[in-house]
All heavy atoms as a GROMACS GRO file, in nm:
protein
  592
    1HIS      N    1  -1.144   0.566  -1.646
    1HIS     CA    2  -1.060   0.580  -1.540
    1HIS      C    3  -0.914   0.609  -1.572
    1HIS      O    4  -0.870   0.569  -1.682
    1HIS     CB    5  -1.060   0.448  -1.457
    1HIS     CG    6  -1.187   0.423  -1.385
    1HIS    ND1    7  -1.298   0.366  -1.443
    1HIS    CD2    8  -1.225   0.455  -1.260
    1HIS    CE1    9  -1.394   0.354  -1.355
    1HIS    NE2   10  -1.352   0.413  -1.246
    2LEU      N   11  -0.852   0.688  -1.480
    2LEU     CA   12  -0.712   0.711  -1.499
    2LEU      C   13  -0.641   0.615  -1.401
    2LEU      O   14  -0.679   0.609  -1.284
    2LEU     CB   15  -0.688   0.862  -1.462
    2LEU     CG   16  -0.554   0.921  -1.488
    2LEU    CD1   17  -0.509   0.898  -1.637
    2LEU    CD2   18  -0.546   1.061  -1.445
    3LEU      N   19  -0.530   0.561  -1.448
    3LEU     CA   20  -0.454   0.466  -1.364
    3LEU      C   21  -0.320   0.529  -1.326
    3LEU      O   22  -0.250   0.583  -1.411
    3LEU     CB   23  -0.432   0.339  -1.447
    3LEU     CG   24  -0.332   0.237  -1.380
    3LEU    CD1   25  -0.388   0.176  -1.256
    3LEU    CD2   26  -0.286   0.128  -1.480
    4PHE      N   27  -0.295   0.524  -1.201
    4PHE     CA   28  -0.169   0.578  -1.144
    4PHE      C   29  -0.090   0.454  -1.099
    4PHE      O   30  -0.146   0.358  -1.042
    4PHE     CB   31  -0.193   0.666  -1.020
    4PHE     CG   32  -0.256   0.798  -1.057
    4PHE    CD1   33  -0.406   0.803  -1.066
    4PHE    CD2   34  -0.188   0.911  -1.076
    4PHE    CE1   35  -0.467   0.920  -1.096
    4PHE    CE2   36  -0.263   1.031  -1.114
    4PHE     CZ   37  -0.400   1.028  -1.118
    5LYS      N   38   0.042   0.468  -1.110
    5LYS     CA   39   0.129   0.358  -1.073
    5LYS      C   40   0.258   0.411  -1.004
    5LYS      O   41   0.310   0.508  -1.048
    5LYS     CB   42   0.168   0.277  -1.196
    5LYS     CG   43   0.265   0.163  -1.167
    5LYS     CD   44   0.284   0.078  -1.292
    5LYS     CE   45   0.400   0.124  -1.379
    5LYS     NZ   46   0.430   0.030  -1.490
    6VAL      N   47   0.287   0.354  -0.886
    6VAL     CA   48   0.406   0.398  -0.804
    6VAL      C   49   0.483   0.277  -0.778
    6VAL      O   50   0.443   0.177  -0.716
    6VAL     CB   51   0.359   0.467  -0.676
    6VAL    CG1   52   0.483   0.506  -0.600
    6VAL    CG2   53   0.276   0.588  -0.698
    7LYS      N   54   0.610   0.276  -0.836
    7LYS     CA   55   0.693   0.153  -0.813
    7LYS      C   56   0.814   0.190  -0.718
    7LYS      O   57   0.861   0.296  -0.722
    7LYS     CB   58   0.754   0.115  -0.957
    7LYS     CG   59   0.833  -0.002  -0.957
    7LYS     CD   60   0.881  -0.047  -1.098
    7LYS     CE   61   0.952  -0.168  -1.100
    7LYS     NZ   62   0.995  -0.205  -1.235
    8ASP      N   63   0.848   0.092  -0.641
    8ASP     CA   64   0.959   0.098  -0.550
    8ASP      C   65   1.057  -0.019  -0.574
    8ASP      O   66   1.011  -0.119  -0.634
    8ASP     CB   67   0.927   0.130  -0.403
    8ASP     CG   68   0.866   0.004  -0.335
    8ASP    OD1   69   0.908  -0.103  -0.370
    8ASP    OD2   70   0.788   0.018  -0.258
    9GLN      N   71   1.175  -0.002  -0.519
    9GLN     CA   72   1.268  -0.117  -0.522
    9GLN      C   73   1.302  -0.163  -0.376
    9GLN      O   74   1.416  -0.190  -0.353
    9GLN     CB   75   1.397  -0.075  -0.596
    9GLN     CG   76   1.367  -0.040  -0.742
    9GLN     CD   77   1.486   0.013  -0.816
    9GLN    OE1   78   1.574   0.059  -0.757
    9GLN    NE2   79   1.480  -0.004  -0.946
   10GLY      N   80   1.200  -0.154  -0.300
   10GLY     CA   81   1.218  -0.192  -0.148
   10GLY      C   82   1.228  -0.346  -0.135
   10GLY      O   83   1.238  -0.426  -0.229
   11ARG      N   84   1.206  -0.390  -0.008
   11ARG     CA   85   1.218  -0.532   0.020
   11ARG      C   86   1.104  -0.620  -0.028
   11ARG      O   87   1.101  -0.735  -0.017
   11ARG     CB   88   1.237  -0.542   0.168
   11ARG     CG   89   1.117  -0.495   0.259
   11ARG     CD   90   1.145  -0.516   0.395
   11ARG     NE   91   1.040  -0.465   0.479
   11ARG     CZ   92   1.046  -0.408   0.587
   11ARG    NH1   93   1.166  -0.403   0.653
   11ARG    NH2   94   0.934  -0.364   0.654
   12GLY      N   95   1.000  -0.545  -0.067
   12GLY     CA   96   0.874  -0.624  -0.112
   12GLY      C   97   0.780  -0.654   0.004
   12GLY      O   98   0.817  -0.639   0.121
   13ILE      N   99   0.666  -0.705  -0.033
   13ILE     CA  100   0.562  -0.739   0.063
   13ILE      C  101   0.530  -0.888   0.039
   13ILE      O  102   0.492  -0.926  -0.068
   13ILE     CB  103   0.445  -0.660   0.046
   13ILE    CG1  104   0.487  -0.510   0.048
   13ILE    CG2  105   0.326  -0.695   0.141
   13ILE    CD1  106   0.377  -0.410  -0.005
   14PRO      N  107   0.527  -0.970   0.144
   14PRO     CA  108   0.489  -1.114   0.135
   14PRO      C  109   0.342  -1.117   0.087
   14PRO      O  110   0.259  -1.036   0.110
   14PRO     CB  111   0.497  -1.166   0.277
   14PRO     CG  112   0.585  -1.073   0.355
   14PRO     CD  113   0.569  -0.933   0.285
   15ALA      N  114   0.312  -1.220   0.013
   15ALA     CA  115   0.181  -1.238  -0.056
   15ALA      C  116   0.075  -1.231   0.049
   15ALA      O  117  -0.040  -1.187   0.027
   15ALA     CB  118   0.178  -1.368  -0.136
   16ASP      N  119   0.095  -1.302   0.163
   16ASP     CA  120  -0.016  -1.296   0.267
   16ASP      C  121  -0.039  -1.168   0.331
   16ASP      O  122  -0.132  -1.148   0.421
   16ASP     CB  123   0.020  -1.402   0.371
   16ASP     CG  124   0.142  -1.375   0.452
   16ASP    OD1  125   0.237  -1.302   0.399
   16ASP    OD2  126   0.148  -1.417   0.573
   17LYS      N  127   0.036  -1.067   0.307
   17LYS     CA  128   0.019  -0.929   0.361
   17LYS      C  129  -0.033  -0.825   0.255
   17LYS      O  130  -0.057  -0.716   0.301
   17LYS     CB  131   0.153  -0.876   0.412
   17LYS     CG  132   0.210  -0.963   0.525
   17LYS     CD  133   0.146  -0.932   0.657
   17LYS     CE  134   0.220  -1.003   0.769
   17LYS     NZ  135   0.161  -0.973   0.897
   18LEU      N  136  -0.055  -0.864   0.137
   18LEU     CA  137  -0.088  -0.768   0.028
   18LEU      C  138  -0.220  -0.689   0.055
   18LEU      O  139  -0.226  -0.576   0.024
   18LEU     CB  140  -0.090  -0.839  -0.107
   18LEU     CG  141   0.045  -0.878  -0.164
   18LEU    CD1  142   0.026  -0.953  -0.294
   18LEU    CD2  143   0.144  -0.764  -0.182
   19GLU      N  144  -0.320  -0.756   0.118
   19GLU     CA  145  -0.440  -0.691   0.148
   19GLU      C  146  -0.434  -0.624   0.284
   19GLU      O  147  -0.489  -0.518   0.298
   19GLU     CB  148  -0.553  -0.790   0.140
   19GLU     CG  149  -0.692  -0.735   0.152
   19GLU     CD  150  -0.726  -0.619   0.048
   19GLU    OE1  151  -0.676  -0.617  -0.061
   19GLU    OE2  152  -0.797  -0.522   0.084
   20SER      N  153  -0.378  -0.688   0.377
   20SER     CA  154  -0.384  -0.645   0.516
   20SER      C  155  -0.299  -0.511   0.536
   20SER      O  156  -0.339  -0.434   0.626
   20SER     CB  157  -0.326  -0.751   0.616
   20SER     OG  158  -0.188  -0.763   0.602
   21ILE      N  159  -0.211  -0.480   0.451
   21ILE     CA  160  -0.130  -0.356   0.468
   21ILE      C  161  -0.218  -0.229   0.453
   21ILE      O  162  -0.176  -0.125   0.493
   21ILE     CB  163  -0.012  -0.348   0.390
   21ILE    CG1  164  -0.048  -0.349   0.237
   21ILE    CG2  165   0.094  -0.453   0.422
   21ILE    CD1  166   0.065  -0.319   0.143
   22PHE      N  167  -0.339  -0.248   0.390
   22PHE     CA  168  -0.427  -0.140   0.378
   22PHE      C  169  -0.518  -0.109   0.503
   22PHE      O  170  -0.597  -0.026   0.492
   22PHE     CB  171  -0.512  -0.154   0.248
   22PHE     CG  172  -0.427  -0.141   0.122
   22PHE    CD1  173  -0.387  -0.249   0.063
   22PHE    CD2  174  -0.402  -0.013   0.074
   22PHE    CE1  175  -0.322  -0.241  -0.057
   22PHE    CE2  176  -0.323  -0.005  -0.044
   22PHE     CZ  177  -0.284  -0.109  -0.105
   23GLY      N  178  -0.500  -0.197   0.597
   23GLY     CA  179  -0.579  -0.186   0.719
   23GLY      C  180  -0.508  -0.079   0.818
   23GLY      O  181  -0.389  -0.058   0.810
   24ARG      N  182  -0.593  -0.029   0.914
   24ARG     CA  183  -0.543   0.056   1.003
   24ARG      C  184  -0.438  -0.001   1.097
   24ARG      O  185  -0.460  -0.116   1.149
   24ARG     CB  186  -0.652   0.119   1.092
   24ARG     CG  187  -0.742   0.211   1.019
   24ARG     CD  188  -0.846   0.260   1.119
   24ARG     NE  189  -0.941   0.337   1.049
   24ARG     CZ  190  -1.062   0.385   1.102
   24ARG    NH1  191  -1.086   0.354   1.232
   24ARG    NH2  192  -1.140   0.449   1.034
   25PHE      N  193  -0.326   0.068   1.127
   25PHE     CA  194  -0.217   0.027   1.208
   25PHE      C  195  -0.153  -0.103   1.169
   25PHE      O  196  -0.085  -0.167   1.247
   25PHE     CB  197  -0.277   0.012   1.353
   25PHE     CG  198  -0.339   0.130   1.409
   25PHE    CD1  199  -0.474   0.141   1.428
   25PHE    CD2  200  -0.262   0.249   1.429
   25PHE    CE1  201  -0.538   0.259   1.467
   25PHE    CE2  202  -0.319   0.369   1.468
   25PHE     CZ  203  -0.456   0.365   1.498
   26GLU      N  204  -0.165  -0.137   1.043
   26GLU     CA  205  -0.104  -0.263   0.987
   26GLU      C  206   0.032  -0.229   0.920
   26GLU      O  207   0.037  -0.128   0.854
   26GLU     CB  208  -0.195  -0.330   0.884
   26GLU     CG  209  -0.306  -0.397   0.945
   26GLU     CD  210  -0.288  -0.516   1.033
   26GLU    OE1  211  -0.188  -0.582   1.005
   26GLU    OE2  212  -0.366  -0.537   1.122
   27GLN      N  213   0.130  -0.312   0.939
   27GLN     CA  214   0.258  -0.296   0.888
   27GLN      C  215   0.311  -0.438   0.848
   27GLN      O  216   0.267  -0.541   0.905
   27GLN     CB  217   0.359  -0.225   0.972
   27GLN     CG  218   0.316  -0.087   1.003
   27GLN     CD  219   0.416  -0.016   1.085
   27GLN    OE1  220   0.498  -0.069   1.148
   27GLN    NE2  221   0.400   0.116   1.101
   28VAL      N  222   0.400  -0.444   0.759
   28VAL     CA  223   0.450  -0.574   0.709
   28VAL      C  224   0.530  -0.634   0.826
   28VAL      O  225   0.518  -0.749   0.859
   28VAL     CB  226   0.546  -0.562   0.588
   28VAL    CG1  227   0.612  -0.692   0.552
   28VAL    CG2  228   0.460  -0.517   0.461
   29ASP      N  229   0.606  -0.556   0.899
   29ASP     CA  230   0.679  -0.597   1.009
   29ASP      C  231   0.667  -0.503   1.127
   29ASP      O  232   0.671  -0.393   1.111
   29ASP     CB  233   0.831  -0.594   0.959
   29ASP     CG  234   0.937  -0.654   1.071
   29ASP    OD1  235   0.895  -0.653   1.187
   29ASP    OD2  236   1.034  -0.694   1.028
   30ALA      N  237   0.640  -0.559   1.240
   30ALA     CA  238   0.613  -0.471   1.358
   30ALA      C  239   0.732  -0.385   1.389
   30ALA      O  240   0.716  -0.270   1.449
   30ALA     CB  241   0.574  -0.552   1.485
   31SER      N  242   0.849  -0.426   1.357
   31SER     CA  243   0.969  -0.341   1.394
   31SER      C  244   0.978  -0.217   1.301
   31SER      O  245   1.052  -0.124   1.338
   31SER     CB  246   1.092  -0.421   1.378
   31SER     OG  247   1.119  -0.455   1.239
   32ASP      N  248   0.891  -0.213   1.196
   32ASP     CA  249   0.896  -0.095   1.109
   32ASP      C  250   0.858   0.028   1.185
   32ASP      O  251   0.900   0.143   1.160
   32ASP     CB  252   0.794  -0.113   0.991
   32ASP     CG  253   0.856  -0.207   0.888
   32ASP    OD1  254   0.973  -0.240   0.898
   32ASP    OD2  255   0.776  -0.245   0.794
   33SER      N  256   0.756   0.020   1.281
   33SER     CA  257   0.717   0.138   1.357
   33SER      C  258   0.834   0.198   1.440
   33SER      O  259   0.837   0.315   1.455
   33SER     CB  260   0.592   0.106   1.445
   33SER     OG  261   0.624   0.015   1.544
   34ARG      N  262   0.914   0.112   1.487
   34ARG     CA  263   1.030   0.157   1.561
   34ARG      C  264   1.140   0.214   1.475
   34ARG      O  265   1.198   0.309   1.509
   34ARG     CB  266   1.080   0.047   1.650
   34ARG     CG  267   0.989   0.005   1.765
   34ARG     CD  268   1.054  -0.097   1.856
   34ARG     NE  269   1.090  -0.221   1.794
   34ARG     CZ  270   1.017  -0.327   1.770
   34ARG    NH1  271   0.887  -0.317   1.809
   34ARG    NH2  272   1.055  -0.436   1.703
   35ASN      N  273   1.169   0.139   1.362
   35ASN     CA  274   1.275   0.187   1.272
   35ASN      C  275   1.238   0.300   1.191
   35ASN      O  276   1.333   0.381   1.160
   35ASN     CB  277   1.320   0.064   1.189
   35ASN     CG  278   1.369  -0.056   1.260
   35ASN    OD1  279   1.428  -0.028   1.373
   35ASN    ND2  280   1.348  -0.171   1.217
   36TYR      N  281   1.115   0.320   1.159
   36TYR     CA  282   1.079   0.423   1.060
   36TYR      C  283   0.980   0.522   1.112
   36TYR      O  284   0.928   0.604   1.040
   36TYR     CB  285   1.026   0.364   0.928
   36TYR     CG  286   1.124   0.275   0.858
   36TYR    CD1  287   1.096   0.137   0.865
   36TYR    CD2  288   1.241   0.317   0.803
   36TYR    CE1  289   1.194   0.045   0.802
   36TYR    CE2  290   1.331   0.239   0.739
   36TYR     CZ  291   1.306   0.100   0.738
   36TYR     OH  292   1.399   0.017   0.685
   37CYS      N  293   0.947   0.506   1.240
   37CYS     CA  294   0.852   0.602   1.307
   37CYS      C  295   0.718   0.601   1.236
   37CYS      O  296   0.647   0.706   1.235
   37CYS     CB  297   0.900   0.748   1.320
   37CYS     SG  298   1.059   0.752   1.406
   38GLY      N  299   0.672   0.489   1.178
   38GLY     CA  300   0.546   0.482   1.114
   38GLY      C  301   0.438   0.437   1.206
   38GLY      O  302   0.465   0.370   1.307
   39THR      N  303   0.319   0.462   1.165
   39THR     CA  304   0.201   0.421   1.251
   39THR      C  305   0.117   0.317   1.184
   39THR      O  306   0.028   0.262   1.250
   39THR     CB  307   0.095   0.548   1.281
   39THR    OG1  308   0.059   0.595   1.161
   39THR    CG2  309   0.178   0.658   1.358
   40GLY      N  310   0.134   0.300   1.061
   40GLY     CA  311   0.052   0.202   0.987
   40GLY      C  312  -0.079   0.258   0.943
   40GLY      O  313  -0.167   0.181   0.914
   41LEU      N  314  -0.085   0.388   0.929
   41LEU     CA  315  -0.206   0.458   0.886
   41LEU      C  316  -0.207   0.509   0.742
   41LEU      O  317  -0.309   0.525   0.691
   41LEU     CB  318  -0.238   0.577   0.979
   41LEU     CG  319  -0.295   0.541   1.124
   41LEU    CD1  320  -0.294   0.660   1.207
   41LEU    CD2  321  -0.415   0.461   1.115
   42GLY      N  322  -0.083   0.523   0.691
   42GLY     CA  323  -0.072   0.582   0.560
   42GLY      C  324  -0.152   0.515   0.443
   42GLY      O  325  -0.230   0.588   0.379
   43LEU      N  326  -0.138   0.386   0.435
   43LEU     CA  327  -0.215   0.313   0.319
   43LEU      C  328  -0.363   0.305   0.354
   43LEU      O  329  -0.443   0.307   0.263
   43LEU     CB  330  -0.149   0.180   0.304
   43LEU     CG  331  -0.008   0.182   0.236
   43LEU    CD1  332   0.044   0.038   0.231
   43LEU    CD2  333  -0.017   0.247   0.095
   44ALA      N  334  -0.405   0.305   0.488
   44ALA     CA  335  -0.547   0.305   0.518
   44ALA      C  336  -0.604   0.434   0.477
   44ALA      O  337  -0.714   0.442   0.422
   44ALA     CB  338  -0.559   0.273   0.674
   45ILE      N  339  -0.541   0.543   0.504
   45ILE     CA  340  -0.579   0.676   0.461
   45ILE      C  341  -0.591   0.684   0.313
   45ILE      O  342  -0.685   0.738   0.257
   45ILE     CB  343  -0.489   0.788   0.525
   45ILE    CG1  344  -0.512   0.793   0.683
   45ILE    CG2  345  -0.522   0.926   0.457
   45ILE    CD1  346  -0.408   0.875   0.752
   46CYS      N  347  -0.490   0.635   0.241
   46CYS     CA  348  -0.487   0.640   0.094
   46CYS      C  349  -0.610   0.562   0.038
   46CYS      O  350  -0.682   0.610  -0.048
   46CYS     CB  351  -0.367   0.580   0.044
   46CYS     SG  352  -0.216   0.680   0.067
   47ARG      N  353  -0.640   0.444   0.094
   47ARG     CA  354  -0.749   0.368   0.040
   47ARG      C  355  -0.876   0.439   0.077
   47ARG      O  356  -0.961   0.448  -0.022
   47ARG     CB  357  -0.749   0.230   0.110
   47ARG     CG  358  -0.876   0.144   0.079
   47ARG     CD  359  -0.866   0.003   0.112
   47ARG     NE  360  -0.808  -0.056   0.001
   47ARG     CZ  361  -0.782  -0.184  -0.003
   47ARG    NH1  362  -0.808  -0.265   0.102
   47ARG    NH2  363  -0.723  -0.246  -0.097
   48THR      N  364  -0.898   0.500   0.182
   48THR     CA  365  -1.020   0.569   0.213
   48THR      C  366  -1.033   0.694   0.109
   48THR      O  367  -1.153   0.714   0.058
   48THR     CB  368  -1.018   0.634   0.359
   48THR    OG1  369  -1.006   0.522   0.447
   48THR    CG2  370  -1.148   0.713   0.385
   49ILE      N  371  -0.938   0.765   0.090
   49ILE     CA  372  -0.945   0.884  -0.003
   49ILE      C  373  -0.979   0.831  -0.144
   49ILE      O  374  -1.064   0.892  -0.204
   49ILE     CB  375  -0.808   0.963  -0.008
   49ILE    CG1  376  -0.798   1.034   0.124
   49ILE    CG2  377  -0.803   1.059  -0.123
   49ILE    CD1  378  -0.656   1.095   0.150
   50VAL      N  379  -0.904   0.733  -0.191
   50VAL     CA  380  -0.929   0.674  -0.334
   50VAL      C  381  -1.066   0.623  -0.342
   50VAL      O  382  -1.142   0.652  -0.437
   50VAL     CB  383  -0.823   0.568  -0.366
   50VAL    CG1  384  -0.864   0.499  -0.485
   50VAL    CG2  385  -0.688   0.629  -0.379
   51GLN      N  386  -1.120   0.545  -0.241
   51GLN     CA  387  -1.254   0.500  -0.238
   51GLN      C  388  -1.355   0.608  -0.243
   51GLN      O  389  -1.465   0.595  -0.303
   51GLN     CB  390  -1.275   0.395  -0.129
   51GLN     CG  391  -1.204   0.268  -0.152
   51GLN     CD  392  -1.216   0.175  -0.033
   51GLN    OE1  393  -1.244   0.206   0.081
   51GLN    NE2  394  -1.193   0.040  -0.060
   52GLN      N  395  -1.336   0.712  -0.164
   52GLN     CA  396  -1.427   0.826  -0.156
   52GLN      C  397  -1.439   0.901  -0.290
   52GLN      O  398  -1.546   0.973  -0.319
   52GLN     CB  399  -1.386   0.928  -0.051
   52GLN     CG  400  -1.410   0.871   0.092
   52GLN     CD  401  -1.360   0.971   0.198
   52GLN    OE1  402  -1.285   1.064   0.169
   52GLN    NE2  403  -1.416   0.948   0.318
   53HIS      N  404  -1.346   0.883  -0.377
   53HIS     CA  405  -1.343   0.929  -0.516
   53HIS      C  406  -1.383   0.824  -0.617
   53HIS      O  407  -1.357   0.837  -0.736
   53HIS     CB  408  -1.207   0.998  -0.552
   53HIS     CG  409  -1.186   1.126  -0.478
   53HIS    ND1  410  -1.125   1.129  -0.357
   53HIS    CD2  411  -1.210   1.246  -0.520
   53HIS    CE1  412  -1.119   1.256  -0.313
   53HIS    NE2  413  -1.173   1.329  -0.406
   54ASN      N  414  -1.446   0.722  -0.565
   54ASN     CA  415  -1.494   0.613  -0.650
   54ASN      C  416  -1.377   0.543  -0.737
   54ASN      O  417  -1.400   0.495  -0.848
   54ASN     CB  418  -1.612   0.655  -0.751
   54ASN     CG  419  -1.722   0.709  -0.675
   54ASN    OD1  420  -1.770   0.650  -0.583
   54ASN    ND2  421  -1.776   0.823  -0.718
   55GLY      N  422  -1.257   0.529  -0.672
   55GLY     CA  423  -1.155   0.464  -0.738
   55GLY      C  424  -1.124   0.343  -0.659
   55GLY      O  425  -1.192   0.296  -0.563
   56LYS      N  426  -1.017   0.271  -0.703
   56LYS     CA  427  -0.967   0.144  -0.636
   56LYS      C  428  -0.814   0.159  -0.617
   56LYS      O  429  -0.751   0.227  -0.692
   56LYS     CB  430  -0.994   0.029  -0.731
   56LYS     CG  431  -1.147   0.001  -0.752
   56LYS     CD  432  -1.162  -0.115  -0.838
   56LYS     CE  433  -1.326  -0.144  -0.858
   56LYS     NZ  434  -1.349  -0.256  -0.943
   57ILE      N  435  -0.768   0.090  -0.520
   57ILE     CA  436  -0.624   0.090  -0.488
   57ILE      C  437  -0.580  -0.052  -0.458
   57ILE      O  438  -0.655  -0.128  -0.400
   57ILE     CB  439  -0.588   0.184  -0.373
   57ILE    CG1  440  -0.441   0.206  -0.356
   57ILE    CG2  441  -0.662   0.146  -0.247
   57ILE    CD1  442  -0.399   0.306  -0.263
   58TRP      N  443  -0.464  -0.095  -0.511
   58TRP     CA  444  -0.405  -0.226  -0.482
   58TRP      C  445  -0.257  -0.228  -0.504
   58TRP      O  446  -0.201  -0.127  -0.544
   58TRP     CB  447  -0.471  -0.331  -0.563
   58TRP     CG  448  -0.452  -0.320  -0.712
   58TRP    CD1  449  -0.350  -0.401  -0.786
   58TRP    CD2  450  -0.507  -0.236  -0.814
   58TRP    NE1  451  -0.353  -0.360  -0.918
   58TRP    CE2  452  -0.445  -0.260  -0.940
   58TRP    CE3  453  -0.603  -0.145  -0.808
   58TRP    CZ2  454  -0.477  -0.189  -1.059
   58TRP    CZ3  455  -0.638  -0.075  -0.921
   58TRP    CH2  456  -0.572  -0.099  -1.041
   59VAL      N  457  -0.198  -0.337  -0.467
   59VAL     CA  458  -0.049  -0.351  -0.469
   59VAL      C  459  -0.016  -0.482  -0.534
   59VAL      O  460  -0.083  -0.587  -0.511
   59VAL     CB  461   0.016  -0.329  -0.338
   59VAL    CG1  462  -0.026  -0.438  -0.235
   59VAL    CG2  463   0.167  -0.327  -0.348
   60GLU      N  464   0.088  -0.492  -0.612
   60GLU     CA  465   0.156  -0.618  -0.651
   60GLU      C  466   0.292  -0.604  -0.606
   60GLU      O  467   0.362  -0.504  -0.609
   60GLU     CB  468   0.150  -0.624  -0.810
   60GLU     CG  469   0.015  -0.634  -0.871
   60GLU     CD  470   0.008  -0.627  -1.024
   60GLU    OE1  471   0.120  -0.606  -1.077
   60GLU    OE2  472  -0.104  -0.641  -1.079
   61SER      N  473   0.350  -0.723  -0.560
   61SER     CA  474   0.481  -0.719  -0.502
   61SER      C  475   0.548  -0.851  -0.513
   61SER      O  476   0.492  -0.947  -0.523
   61SER     CB  477   0.473  -0.688  -0.341
   61SER     OG  478   0.600  -0.670  -0.296
   62VAL      N  479   0.688  -0.836  -0.537
   62VAL     CA  480   0.773  -0.955  -0.540
   62VAL      C  481   0.867  -0.935  -0.420
   62VAL      O  482   0.941  -0.843  -0.411
   62VAL     CB  483   0.854  -0.966  -0.669
   62VAL    CG1  484   0.953  -1.084  -0.664
   62VAL    CG2  485   0.759  -0.982  -0.790
   63PHE      N  486   0.858  -1.036  -0.314
   63PHE     CA  487   0.937  -1.022  -0.203
   63PHE      C  488   1.082  -1.012  -0.232
   63PHE      O  489   1.135  -1.082  -0.323
   63PHE     CB  490   0.912  -1.137  -0.114
   63PHE     CG  491   0.960  -1.125   0.023
   63PHE    CD1  492   0.904  -1.029   0.112
   63PHE    CD2  493   1.073  -1.200   0.076
   63PHE    CE1  494   0.959  -1.005   0.239
   63PHE    CE2  495   1.120  -1.182   0.200
   63PHE     CZ  496   1.060  -1.084   0.282
   64ALA      N  497   1.151  -0.924  -0.178
   64ALA     CA  498   1.298  -0.900  -0.195
   64ALA      C  499   1.325  -0.822  -0.336
   64ALA      O  500   1.447  -0.804  -0.358
   64ALA     CB  501   1.377  -1.023  -0.188
   65GLU      N  502   1.224  -0.785  -0.404
   65GLU     CA  503   1.246  -0.703  -0.532
   65GLU      C  504   1.178  -0.578  -0.535
   65GLU      O  505   1.226  -0.481  -0.608
   65GLU     CB  506   1.200  -0.794  -0.649
   65GLU     CG  507   1.287  -0.916  -0.676
   65GLU     CD  508   1.248  -0.994  -0.794
   65GLU    OE1  509   1.191  -0.930  -0.894
   65GLU    OE2  510   1.280  -1.114  -0.805
   66GLY      N  511   1.062  -0.558  -0.459
   66GLY     CA  512   0.995  -0.436  -0.475
   66GLY      C  513   0.850  -0.451  -0.492
   66GLY      O  514   0.795  -0.565  -0.496
   67SER      N  515   0.776  -0.333  -0.499
   67SER     CA  516   0.636  -0.333  -0.504
   67SER      C  517   0.591  -0.233  -0.613
   67SER      O  518   0.668  -0.142  -0.649
   67SER     CB  519   0.570  -0.300  -0.372
   67SER     OG  520   0.612  -0.379  -0.276
   68ILE      N  521   0.471  -0.252  -0.660
   68ILE     CA  522   0.400  -0.155  -0.746
   68ILE      C  523   0.271  -0.132  -0.685
   68ILE      O  524   0.186  -0.221  -0.670
   68ILE     CB  525   0.394  -0.205  -0.892
   68ILE    CG1  526   0.530  -0.245  -0.950
   68ILE    CG2  527   0.324  -0.093  -0.978
   68ILE    CD1  528   0.520  -0.307  -1.081
   69PHE      N  529   0.242  -0.005  -0.652
   69PHE     CA  530   0.111   0.036  -0.593
   69PHE      C  531   0.030   0.105  -0.714
   69PHE      O  532   0.090   0.177  -0.781
   69PHE     CB  533   0.126   0.138  -0.482
   69PHE     CG  534   0.177   0.073  -0.361
   69PHE    CD1  535   0.316   0.047  -0.343
   69PHE    CD2  536   0.095   0.030  -0.254
   69PHE    CE1  537   0.368  -0.017  -0.225
   69PHE    CE2  538   0.133  -0.030  -0.142
   69PHE     CZ  539   0.271  -0.057  -0.134
   70TYR      N  540  -0.091   0.058  -0.719
   70TYR     CA  541  -0.178   0.120  -0.831
   70TYR      C  542  -0.296   0.180  -0.768
   70TYR      O  543  -0.342   0.138  -0.660
   70TYR     CB  544  -0.228   0.003  -0.921
   70TYR     CG  545  -0.130  -0.076  -0.989
   70TYR    CD1  546  -0.069  -0.190  -0.929
   70TYR    CD2  547  -0.086  -0.042  -1.119
   70TYR    CE1  548   0.022  -0.267  -1.005
   70TYR    CE2  549   0.007  -0.112  -1.188
   70TYR     CZ  550   0.062  -0.231  -1.128
   70TYR     OH  551   0.151  -0.306  -1.198
   71PHE      N  552  -0.349   0.277  -0.828
   71PHE     CA  553  -0.489   0.327  -0.795
   71PHE      C  554  -0.542   0.383  -0.921
   71PHE      O  555  -0.484   0.446  -1.011
   71PHE     CB  556  -0.491   0.417  -0.673
   71PHE     CG  557  -0.423   0.554  -0.698
   71PHE    CD1  558  -0.512   0.659  -0.726
   71PHE    CD2  559  -0.296   0.581  -0.676
   71PHE    CE1  560  -0.454   0.794  -0.738
   71PHE    CE2  561  -0.239   0.702  -0.680
   71PHE     CZ  562  -0.316   0.804  -0.716
   72THR      N  563  -0.680   0.380  -0.922
   72THR     CA  564  -0.755   0.434  -1.034
   72THR      C  565  -0.853   0.536  -0.981
   72THR      O  566  -0.905   0.535  -0.865
   72THR     CB  567  -0.837   0.330  -1.109
   72THR    OG1  568  -0.923   0.277  -1.018
   72THR    CG2  569  -0.753   0.222  -1.170
   73LEU      N  570  -0.879   0.641  -1.064
   73LEU     CA  571  -0.976   0.740  -1.039
   73LEU      C  572  -1.062   0.768  -1.152
   73LEU      O  573  -0.999   0.768  -1.269
   73LEU     CB  574  -0.911   0.874  -0.992
   73LEU     CG  575  -0.829   0.874  -0.854
   73LEU    CD1  576  -0.758   1.007  -0.843
   73LEU    CD2  577  -0.929   0.839  -0.747
   74PRO      N  578  -1.181   0.790  -1.145
   74PRO     CA  579  -1.266   0.806  -1.268
   74PRO      C  580  -1.228   0.949  -1.323
   74PRO      O  581  -1.202   1.045  -1.250
   74PRO     CB  582  -1.413   0.802  -1.215
   74PRO     CG  583  -1.408   0.819  -1.065
   74PRO     CD  584  -1.264   0.782  -1.022
   75LEU      N  585  -1.240   0.960  -1.461
   75LEU     CA  586  -1.211   1.087  -1.524
   75LEU      C  587  -1.332   1.190  -1.499
   75LEU      O  588  -1.446   1.144  -1.484
   75LEU     CB  589  -1.185   1.068  -1.675
   75LEU     CG  590  -1.060   0.985  -1.699
   75LEU    CD1  591  -1.059   0.956  -1.850
   75LEU    CD2  592  -0.935   1.072  -1.658
   0.00000   0.00000   0.00000
């Protein structure tokens, strides 16, 4: 497997939201859709694409410090 890693220095994601953000129309904060014009579909689409290629996707985050998104794809 090849491991990809994307790191940001954003506000982070609370521990209780780490899995739910990959669901359709899910966002950490409901005001995000108004402030950033998001729909909450981006990570759900990413998860579907990665899984269709027999990979895995997940996130690690420290609230107020940022997040690291990982995904693997078979070689």
